[in-house]
RODO-2510 file (C-alpha; in nm, 4 decimals, decimal comma):
residues 353
     n   res          X          Y          Z
     1     m   -15,4926    13,2710    -7,2239
     2     k   -15,6709    13,5262    -6,9752
     3     n   -15,9735    13,4286    -7,0683
     4     f   -15,9083    13,0637    -6,8825
     5     v   -16,1305    13,0718    -6,5769
     6     p   -15,9604    12,8019    -6,3597
     7     p   -16,2093    12,5903    -6,1107
     8     p   -16,2465    12,7255    -5,7901
     9     f   -15,9353    12,5614    -5,5623
    10     k   -16,0529    12,5363    -5,2048
    11     p   -15,8027    12,3741    -4,9871
    12     d   -15,8335    12,0801    -4,7357
    13     l   -15,9213    12,2469    -4,4076
    14     l   -15,6891    11,9515    -4,2292
    15     i   -15,4036    11,9868    -4,5002
    16     r   -15,2389    12,3261    -4,4254
    17     g   -14,9352    12,4677    -4,5758
    18     g   -14,6368    12,3622    -4,8184
    19     h   -14,4902    12,1257    -4,6650
    20     l   -14,8942    11,8915    -4,5793
    21     q   -15,0120    11,9398    -4,9337
    22     t   -14,6969    11,7685    -5,1173
    23     l   -14,6820    11,4654    -4,8768
    24     a   -15,0906    11,4664    -4,8920
    25     s   -15,0309    11,4464    -5,2837
    26     l   -14,8036    11,0885    -5,2460
    27     r   -15,0817    10,9208    -5,1464
    28     a   -15,2310    10,6077    -5,3306
    29     p   -15,5314    10,6653    -5,4890
    30     g   -15,8404    10,4127    -5,4849
    31     q   -15,7394    10,2920    -5,7829
    32     q   -15,5107    10,1361    -6,0497
    33     i   -15,5191    10,1629    -6,4464
    34     a   -15,4126     9,8675    -6,6586
    35     a   -15,2461    10,0250    -7,0087
    36     d   -15,3844     9,8312    -7,2763
    37     a   -15,0640     9,8313    -7,4709
    38     n   -14,7202     9,9009    -7,3554
    39     h   -14,4665    10,0675    -7,6613
    40     v   -14,0714    10,0649    -7,6052
    41     v   -13,9402    10,3427    -7,8544
    42     e   -13,5671    10,3681    -7,8840
    43     l   -13,3951    10,7051    -7,8026
    44     p   -13,0802    10,7976    -8,0726
    45     d   -12,7898    10,7284    -7,7740
    46     g   -12,9620    10,3508    -7,7792
    47     d   -13,1193    10,3689    -7,4940
    48     a   -13,5207    10,3481    -7,4026
    49     i   -13,8198    10,5218    -7,2872
    50     v   -14,1736    10,2919    -7,2308
    51     l   -14,4994    10,4493    -7,3704
    52     h   -14,7671    10,2822    -7,1400
    53     e   -15,1103    10,3585    -7,3635
    54     n   -15,4913    10,3856    -7,2568
    55     a   -15,6934    10,4075    -7,5736
    56     a   -16,0395    10,5597    -7,6205
    57     v   -16,1809    10,3334    -7,8304
    58     d   -16,4993    10,4436    -8,0942
    59     g   -16,4819    10,7824    -7,9271
    60     g   -16,5703    10,7161    -7,6376
    61     a   -16,3893    10,5883    -7,3110
    62     v   -16,2925    10,2569    -7,2437
    63     d   -16,2789    10,2399    -6,8501
    64     r   -15,9612    10,0200    -6,7798
    65     c   -15,9429    10,0999    -6,3751
    66     q   -15,9043     9,7835    -6,1501
    67     s   -15,9137     9,7734    -5,8356
    68     a   -15,5923     9,8966    -5,5495
    69     g   -15,4481     9,5338    -5,5120
    70     q   -15,4417     9,5074    -5,8533
    71     s   -15,1321     9,5546    -6,0664
    72     a   -15,1184     9,6679    -6,4173
    73     a   -15,0530     9,5368    -6,7725
    74     s   -14,6450     9,5306    -6,7581
    75     d   -14,5356     9,3184    -7,0636
    76     i   -14,2976     9,5717    -7,2668
    77     g   -14,3550     9,5436    -7,6565
    78     r   -14,6964     9,3588    -7,6091
    79     t   -14,9424     9,4984    -7,8743
    80     g   -15,3175     9,5425    -7,7777
    81     p   -15,6272     9,5217    -7,9712
    82     l   -15,6097     9,9425    -8,1152
    83     a   -15,2019     9,8889    -8,1610
    84     d   -15,2696     9,8825    -8,5573
    85     r   -15,5712    10,1291    -8,5851
    86     t   -15,5420    10,5116    -8,6867
    87     l   -15,7161    10,6967    -8,4319
    88     g   -15,8452    11,0643    -8,4639
    89     g   -15,9891    11,2056    -8,1154
    90     r   -15,7676    11,4001    -7,9102
    91     t   -15,4598    11,2036    -7,7100
    92     v   -15,2431    11,3438    -7,4166
    93     v   -14,9302    11,2602    -7,3384
    94     l   -14,7901    11,2597    -6,9313
    95     f   -14,4585    11,2849    -6,8278
    96     h   -14,3580    11,2279    -6,4109
    97     g   -14,1268    11,3815    -6,2076
    98     l   -13,8027    11,3024    -6,0222
    99     s   -13,8440    10,9370    -5,8973
   100     g   -14,1315    10,8668    -6,0798
   101     c   -14,2726    10,6644    -6,3247
   102     h   -14,6215    10,5630    -6,5022
   103     g   -14,7198    10,4601    -6,1328
   104     s   -14,6724    10,7586    -5,9570
   105     p   -15,0485    10,8308    -5,8043
   106     y   -15,0708    11,1641    -6,0303
   107     m   -15,0263    10,9796    -6,3470
   108     i   -15,2566    10,6781    -6,2629
   109     r   -15,5058    10,9424    -6,1541
   110     l   -15,4834    11,1636    -6,4571
   111     a   -15,4812    10,8668    -6,6729
   112     g   -15,8087    10,7349    -6,5177
   113     r   -15,9128    11,1451    -6,5260
   114     f   -15,8562    11,1690    -6,8993
   115     v   -15,9821    10,7909    -7,0462
   116     r   -16,2660    10,8307    -6,9129
   117     l   -16,3753    11,2033    -7,1203
   118     g   -16,2222    10,9726    -7,4057
   119     w   -15,8974    11,0635    -7,4399
   120     t   -15,6184    10,8530    -7,5523
   121     v   -15,3595    10,8055    -7,2834
   122     y   -14,9816    10,7427    -7,2886
   123     r   -14,7765    10,7425    -6,9084
   124     v   -14,4287    10,7907    -7,0916
   125     d   -14,1210    10,5892    -6,7897
   126     m   -13,8419    10,7941    -6,8858
   127     r   -13,5237    10,6513    -6,9133
   128     g   -13,4079    10,4647    -6,6084
   129     c   -13,7532    10,4831    -6,4514
   130     g   -14,0531    10,2594    -6,4545
   131     a   -14,0458     9,9987    -6,6966
   132     a   -13,7384    10,1536    -6,8832
   133     r   -13,5066    10,0984    -6,6027
   134     d   -13,3559     9,7891    -6,7579
   135     l   -13,3237     9,9333    -7,0862
   136     s   -13,0863    10,2597    -7,0592
   137     r   -12,7265    10,3332    -6,9375
   138     g   -12,7845    10,6714    -6,8689
   139     l   -12,9810    10,8885    -6,6366
   140     s   -13,3401    11,1027    -6,6626
   141     h   -13,2195    11,4709    -6,6130
   142     a   -13,3885    11,7957    -6,5969
   143     g   -13,1814    11,8379    -6,9759
   144     r   -13,3807    11,5440    -7,1436
   145     s   -13,6036    11,7408    -7,3845
   146     e   -13,5062    11,4948    -7,7096
   147     d   -13,6534    11,2403    -7,4957
   148     v   -14,0147    11,4273    -7,4424
   149     l   -13,9462    11,5005    -7,8330
   150     a   -13,9178    11,1155    -7,8789
   151     a   -14,2338    11,0126    -7,6890
   152     l   -14,4600    11,2888    -7,8383
   153     d   -14,3211    11,2176    -8,2613
   154     f   -14,4107    10,8454    -8,1509
   155     v   -14,7837    10,9603    -8,0723
   156     a   -14,7816    11,2113    -8,3343
   157     r   -14,6550    10,9156    -8,5894
   158     r   -14,9101    10,6678    -8,4299
   159     h   -15,1894    10,9737    -8,4420
   160     p   -15,1726    11,1198    -8,7281
   161     d   -15,5575    11,2692    -8,7141
   162     s   -15,5328    11,3118    -8,3245
   163     q   -15,5114    11,6367    -8,1491
   164     l   -15,2416    11,6540    -7,9128
   165     a   -15,1247    11,7131    -7,5993
   166     a   -14,9219    11,7061    -7,2953
   167     v   -14,8860    11,7188    -6,9294
   168     g   -14,5515    11,7653    -6,7286
   169     v   -14,4723    11,7347    -6,3113
   170     s   -14,2406    11,8611    -6,2218
   171     l   -13,9229    11,7711    -6,3690
   172     g   -14,1140    11,6363    -6,6478
   173     g   -14,2687    11,9587    -6,6500
   174     n   -13,9502    12,1235    -6,7247
   175     q   -13,8330    11,9321    -6,9643
   176     l   -14,1300    11,9591    -7,1646
   177     l   -14,0925    12,3512    -7,1406
   178     r   -13,7744    12,3536    -7,2682
   179     l   -13,8437    12,1264    -7,5617
   180     a   -14,1239    12,3995    -7,6315
   181     g   -13,9096    12,6509    -7,5786
   182     r   -13,5930    12,5665    -7,7752
   183     v   -13,8511    12,4243    -8,0795
   184     g   -13,9884    12,8777    -8,0592
   185     a   -13,6342    12,9398    -8,0589
   186     g   -13,5198    12,7715    -8,3381
   187     l   -13,2797    12,5793    -8,1272
   188     d   -13,4242    12,2731    -8,2211
   189     a   -13,5687    12,1736    -8,5370
   190     r   -13,9478    12,1937    -8,5572
   191     p   -14,1269    11,8966    -8,5789
   192     e   -14,3433    11,8505    -8,8918
   193     w   -14,6530    11,7745    -8,6208
   194     f   -14,5528    12,0430    -8,3769
   195     d   -14,8471    12,2959    -8,5053
   196     r   -15,0677    11,9653    -8,3970
   197     l   -14,9732    12,0313    -8,0323
   198     e   -15,2448    12,2598    -7,9537
   199     r   -15,1898    12,3017    -7,5396
   200     i   -14,9299    12,1667    -7,3086
   201     a   -14,9612    12,2031    -6,8867
   202     v   -14,6576    12,1659    -6,6556
   203     v   -14,7197    12,1715    -6,2872
   204     a   -14,4560    12,2747    -6,0367
   205     p   -14,1703    12,2812    -6,2996
   206     p   -13,8441    12,3513    -6,1865
   207     i   -13,7674    12,5999    -6,4599
   208     d   -13,4820    12,7704    -6,2689
   209     l   -13,2620    12,5096    -6,1184
   210     v   -12,9766    12,7074    -5,9617
   211     r   -13,2535    12,8843    -5,7783
   212     c   -13,4236    12,5538    -5,6934
   213     s   -13,0486    12,4666    -5,6011
   214     e   -12,9949    12,6522    -5,3712
   215     n   -13,3026    12,6622    -5,2111
   216     m   -13,2807    12,2476    -5,1606
   217     e   -12,9642    12,3375    -4,9659
   218     r   -13,1381    12,5119    -4,6684
   219     l   -13,1354    12,3000    -4,3263
   220     s   -13,5700    12,3159    -4,3170
   221     r   -13,4980    12,0764    -4,6761
   222     r   -13,3089    11,8202    -4,5432
   223     l   -13,6364    11,6009    -4,5562
   224     y   -13,6412    11,6525    -4,8728
   225     n   -13,3344    11,5597    -5,0100
   226     y   -13,3029    11,2374    -4,8187
   227     y   -13,6491    11,1106    -4,9674
   228     f   -13,4754    11,2134    -5,3318
   229     i   -13,1718    11,0851    -5,3389
   230     r   -13,2823    10,7654    -5,1167
   231     t   -13,5300    10,6612    -5,3448
   232     l   -13,2982    10,7165    -5,6634
   233     f   -13,0242    10,5639    -5,5438
   234     e   -13,2827    10,2604    -5,5285
   235     r   -13,4288    10,2734    -5,8494
   236     i   -13,0558    10,3530    -6,0188
   237     a   -13,0901    10,0810    -6,3573
   238     p   -12,8060     9,8247    -6,3368
   239     a   -12,6433     9,9320    -6,6695
   240     v   -12,6501    10,2520    -6,4840
   241     r   -12,4611    10,0336    -6,1398
   242     e   -12,2300     9,8443    -6,4016
   243     r   -12,0400    10,2014    -6,4810
   244     e   -11,7426    10,2391    -6,3240
   245     h   -11,8004    10,6040    -6,2421
   246     f   -12,1152    10,5303    -6,0321
   247     q   -11,9538    10,2499    -5,8271
   248     k   -11,6855    10,5172    -5,7477
   249     i   -11,9159    10,7798    -5,6672
   250     a   -12,1560    10,4747    -5,4201
   251     s   -11,8040    10,3591    -5,2628
   252     l   -11,7778    10,7231    -5,1051
   253     g   -12,1137    10,6958    -4,9886
   254     r   -12,4524    10,8329    -5,1146
   255     p   -12,4861    11,2042    -5,1443
   256     k   -12,6867    11,4375    -4,8280
   257     t   -12,8153    11,6764    -5,1002
   258     l   -12,9316    11,6976    -5,4232
   259     l   -12,6786    11,9265    -5,5250
   260     e   -12,3768    11,7136    -5,4517
   261     l   -12,5605    11,4243    -5,6375
   262     d   -12,6097    11,6269    -5,9198
   263     d   -12,2211    11,7412    -5,8922
   264     r   -12,0826    11,3941    -5,8391
   265     l   -12,3351    11,1514    -6,0287
   266     t   -12,5761    11,3670    -6,3054
   267     a   -12,3637    11,6060    -6,4201
   268     p   -12,0922    11,3811    -6,5113
   269     l   -12,3120    11,1065    -6,5958
   270     s   -12,4885    11,2865    -6,8607
   271     g   -12,1856    11,4995    -7,0132
   272     f   -12,1768    11,7584    -6,7715
   273     q   -11,8513    11,9132    -6,6179
   274     g   -12,0028    11,9878    -6,2871
   275     a   -12,4004    12,0696    -6,1494
   276     l   -12,3660    12,4368    -6,2204
   277     e   -12,2931    12,3445    -6,5700
   278     y   -12,6257    12,0928    -6,5640
   279     y   -12,8316    12,3742    -6,4528
   280     r   -12,7315    12,6422    -6,6411
   281     q   -12,7954    12,4609    -6,9422
   282     c   -13,1264    12,2583    -6,8105
   283     g   -13,3587    12,4798    -6,6735
   284     a   -13,6323    12,5950    -6,9103
   285     t   -13,6010    12,9567    -6,7835
   286     h   -13,3786    13,0401    -7,0815
   287     v   -13,6436    12,9672    -7,3100
   288     t   -13,9624    12,9999    -7,1818
   289     a   -14,0133    13,3573    -7,3252
   290     s   -14,0325    13,1537    -7,6621
   291     n   -14,2644    12,9264    -7,6204
   292     p   -14,5324    12,8823    -7,9295
   293     v   -14,7527    12,6337    -7,7846
   294     k   -15,0511    12,7325    -7,5400
   295     t   -14,9607    12,6779    -7,2023
   296     l   -15,0273    12,6313    -6,8408
   297     v   -14,8430    12,6516    -6,5475
   298     l   -14,9412    12,5701    -6,2231
   299     a   -14,7310    12,5979    -5,9224
   300     a   -14,8210    12,7595    -5,5755
   301     k   -14,6103    12,9508    -5,3860
   302     d   -14,5789    12,7677    -5,0601
   303     d   -14,4359    12,5331    -5,2801
   304     p   -14,1069    12,3917    -5,0320
   305     i   -13,9397    12,2486    -5,3406
   306     v   -13,9793    12,5305    -5,6233
   307     p   -13,9468    12,8648    -5,5121
   308     a   -14,2268    13,1003    -5,6432
   309     d   -14,0166    13,3502    -5,8016
   310     c   -13,8780    13,0998    -6,0716
   311     f   -14,2285    13,2034    -6,1934
   312     t   -14,2545    13,5987    -6,1022
   313     n   -13,8474    13,6003    -6,2712
   314     a   -13,9297    13,4518    -6,5306
   315     r   -14,0577    13,5437    -6,8953
   316     w   -14,3856    13,4052    -7,0096
   317     p   -14,5430    13,4699    -7,3664
   318     d   -14,9022    13,5829    -7,4169
   319     r   -15,0200    13,2160    -7,5401
   320     t   -14,8473    13,1155    -7,1578
   321     r   -15,0833    13,1522    -6,8478
   322     v   -14,9194    13,0664    -6,5459
   323     l   -15,1655    12,9985    -6,2229
   324     l   -14,9688    13,0637    -5,8959
   325     t   -15,1793    12,9433    -5,6516
   326     a   -15,1695    13,0612    -5,2530
   327     t   -15,0929    12,7129    -5,1713
   328     g   -15,0442    12,3688    -5,3059
   329     g   -14,6957    12,2420    -5,2053
   330     h   -14,5073    12,0575    -5,4678
   331     a   -14,7768    11,9307    -5,6958
   332     g   -15,0018    11,8449    -5,4124
   333     f   -15,3172    12,0823    -5,4663
   334     v   -15,5320    11,9149    -5,2155
   335     g   -15,8761    11,9904    -5,2023
   336     r   -16,2125    11,9740    -4,9672
   337     q   -16,2825    11,5763    -4,9246
   338     r   -15,9505    11,4920    -5,0192
   339     s   -16,0102    11,6470    -5,4120
   340     y   -15,7237    11,6762    -5,6425
   341     w   -15,7836    12,0327    -5,7676
   342     m   -15,4441    12,0195    -6,0005
   343     d   -15,6615    11,7202    -6,2294
   344     d   -15,9082    11,9573    -6,2237
   345     c   -15,7808    12,2288    -6,3079
   346     l   -15,5529    12,0482    -6,6222
   347     i   -15,8318    11,9167    -6,7375
   348     a   -16,0515    12,2031    -6,7237
   349     w   -15,7466    12,3460    -6,9560
   350     l   -15,6904    12,0408    -7,2020
   351     n   -16,0652    12,0492    -7,2554
   352     r   -16,0846    12,3050    -7,4410
   353     l   -15,9512    12,1394    -7,7382
***
């Protein structure tokens, strides 16, 4: 993958350093994009995820962008005009990060860009997130590669003649890499459509969860801990709130760090003995060397959440290109005139299909 030449990255002159780059990434896009159809995909344990589809028509692109004040379609289970058609072309599936959903700024931006280029796009709400909030008793976490598999399996069967690609940002990137690595290592069964997954890209994936947890314990990272914990608690699914263990944890007050949150909540509610077992089993770093899919890993040395040594210490196969920039923060990469170089880079990578 050494022959891939990314577009040049010239950071915005007023958005310097990893913290500002990270915060700038949260800026709402100027446009929203309404889904043509929404699909509920049931998981083996009875929970569900929701896929928001924007379809390319007759090989071209239909731009469904609306003004920022308008809301996206949210009638779960609705079928759009293309619901029963078998389409070829190119299809990309987008996976969000921790506390994100299909409406996260980067999900909206990427969906709009890909649709205008003639791709069919699926934005996934992982279990308990976005439109899937009321459909789950379990939590989304770094090890949910089986949920990524369920989303890709649905899309692959729906588009049997399409070239497939996928993008995962932050936690979604770890989930996607973990799936590819586990299939390559023979730890998970190889789906019949897997060879059609021609390229994937991940942005700032926390592949070494132990190292990331150590980093987040630093005093200088307390603001990020506060943001993630507050957002996660506000969005906890009703069915999770009803669980006895959650009510017991909630009565003790909110955790102060992500390590405490994972040890007290994420791990026990997801079948792990504690945070350390969860981190060791779910970080993708253990299977990155087995990934058989052409992959772009995009990260920044000044990422305040995922340390750069997570990537320099990992083992990568020849089919993976690791692009570690000097700046960019956590999934920020804000360029001149407030452009998003991350989006340009991902499109340049996947448009090689």
